[in-house]
C-alpha positions, 0 to 999 in steps of 0.5 A, spaced: 481 578 500 476 578 495 480 576 490 482 570 494 475 569 496 473 569 489 478 564 487 475 560 492 468 560 489 470 558 482 474 553 484 468 549 488 464 551 482 470 548 477 470 542 481 463 541 483 462 541 475 467 537 473 465 531 478 458 531 476 458 533 469 463 528 467 466 524 472 473 525 476 479 526 473 486 525 476 489 531 472 483 536 475 485 535 483 489 539 486 494 536 492 491 540 497 493 534 502 500 533 506 501 526 507 507 522 509 509 515 510 514 511 514 516 504 517 521 503 522 524 497 518 525 502 513 523 501 506 522 494 504 517 491 508 513 485 509 506 483 508 502 481 514 508 483 519 511 490 518 507 497 519 506 503 516 505 510 520 501 515 515 500 522 518 496 527 513 494 535 513 491 540 510 496 544 506 495 551 509 499 554 504 492 554 500 486 559 500 482 558 507 476 555 506 477 550 499 477 544 504 470 547 506 467 541 502 472 536 504 467 531 509 472 524 508 478 522 507 480 516 504 487 513 504 490 508 499 496 503 498 498 504 490 503 501 485 508 505 482 510 505 475 515 500 476 510 495 478 506 497 473 509 496 467 506 491 462 500 489 468 494 492 465 490 490 471 494 496 476 494 501 469 494 509 471 488 511 468 486 519 469 479 518 470 478 516 477 472 511 476 477 506 470 483 508 474 487 501 477 492 505 480 491 504 487 487 498 489 488 497 496 484 500 502 489 503 508 484 507 512 477 512 511 476 517 516 472 524 516 476 529 514 479 533 520 485 539 517 490 537 522 493 531 527 491 526 523 495 520 524 494 512 523 499 505 524 497 500 519 500 493 519 501 491 511 495 486 510 496 479 508 494 478 500 498 485 499 502 482 493 510 483 492 511 490 489 513 497 489 508 501 492 507 509 495 500 512 499 496 517 497 489 520 500 483 523 497 479 528 500 471 526 498 465 530 498 459 529 501 457 525 495 463 521 496 467 524 490 474 525 489 475 533 491 482 533 492 489 529 494 496 528 497 501 523 497 508 520 500 511 521 493 513 526 487 509 527 481 512 522 477 512 517 483 519 515 483 521 518 490 519 515 498 517 508 495 516 502 499 517 495 497 513 490 500 514 482 499 508 478 499 508 472 505 510 466 502 504 462 506 509 458 509 511 460 517 518 459 519 518 454 524 514 449 518 521 450 514 525 449 520 520 443 522 522 440 515 529 440 515 529 437 521 524 432 519 529 431 512 535 430 516 532 425 521 529 421 515 536 420 511 539 419 519 534 413 519 535 411 512 542 410 513 542 407 519 537 401 516 542 400 510 548 400 516 544 394 520 541 390 513 549 390 511 551 388 519 546 382 518 547 380 512 555 379 514 553 375 521 549 370 516 555 369 511 559 368 517 555 362 519 
């Protein structure tokens, strides 16, 4: 018991030292949150239409009390490596102040260790890309102290591909097709009538 309590104290001191002295690095964080993300539509989703159901909780395999500094949970949508390649504006950096992996905020809530769930409709401005979901636990100073994500460490499992909206509604496309068809029929009719008039004139 004393050993476990000592580990908790050392962990908290180390986390505070890292955060205050050198800024937060992702590699310094423990994955103490269990997070899942799913959708009734599967793994190919449409921005502005489909939803993600996200749940998270404290991983109880960690020592009790290690989450005593957790005050806020911030959930984000993050780019998977396949959608970061040759895109420096999405680059992963260990220094979280410079990291560009997770650019899309999903939700921010006060920390509770269990029974957390949120249904998020993918926002219309999300671009076409492959994503995963990550949650950060923040302390009272809004500094990241832990995390959880729905994918593995290499970020290749349980990913979601989002298709961006085109900016045009289906009804507009249907109307455009109908208008084009009407224009063609009208043009054919016009030439037919002109040809018929010309023939009448010749017969006279």
